[in-house]
N, C-alpha and C positions, 0 to 999 in steps of 0.2 A: 368342365372339360378336363380330362386327365392330361397330365404332362407327358411329353414324349421322352421316355427314358433313353439312356444310351443303349441299353440292350435292345429295346424296341427299334430304335433308329438303326442300329447295326443290322438287325434282321431284315428291316425294310430295304436297306441298301443292298443286301445280298440278293433279295428277290428281284429288285430292279436290275441288278447286274445279270441275273440269270435270264430275265426277259430279253435283254439286249442281244443275247446269243441266238435267239430264235428268229428265223426269217419272217419278214413282213409280207403283206400282200404284194407289194411292188416287186419284191425279190422273186416270189413265185411267178408273177406275170412275166418278168424279164427272162427267167430261166426257161419257161415254156413258150415264150413268144406269143402271149395272149394279152388281152387288155385287163385292166383292173376290174372292169365290169364282169368279165368272164370269171375271174377268180371269185368275185362276190357271188356270182350265180352258183359256182361250184360249192361254195360254203353254204349258201342258202338251201341248195338241194342236197346237201350232205354228201357230195361226191368225193370231197377230200376232207380228211380229219383236220380239225383246228382246235386251238385253245383260245378261249375268250377271257380276257382280263378286263371286265367292265363292258360298257356299251360300245366303245369305239376301238379298243385295243384287241386286235386279233393276231395271233401268231401261229406258226406251224412248226412241225418237225420234218426235216428234209426226207428222212427215210420213210416216214408214214405217207407223205405226199407222193413220193416216187412210186411206192407200191400202189396207191390209189390211181395215179395217172396211168400206170401200166395197164390197169384194168380198163381204163377208158379208151385206150388206143385200139383202133380196129386193125386186126391183123390182115395182111394181104392174102388174097386167095390165089392159089397156084393151079 
């Protein structure tokens, strides 16, 4: 097994820091007043864009989610 060099460790730390700035499923659910299961369904049906880091880590970008949710909202008929 290769040793973890300082350069590799530094690049790994930067990528972990970048991940922490992206909202989680619970942040999306809280902002839009929906359950975590609803966010899971949106992801599964590809209604909102997401970034998957492995099997369990899913993150989002606010701007992309806002554009996608705007398309999901039914406009009022006058």
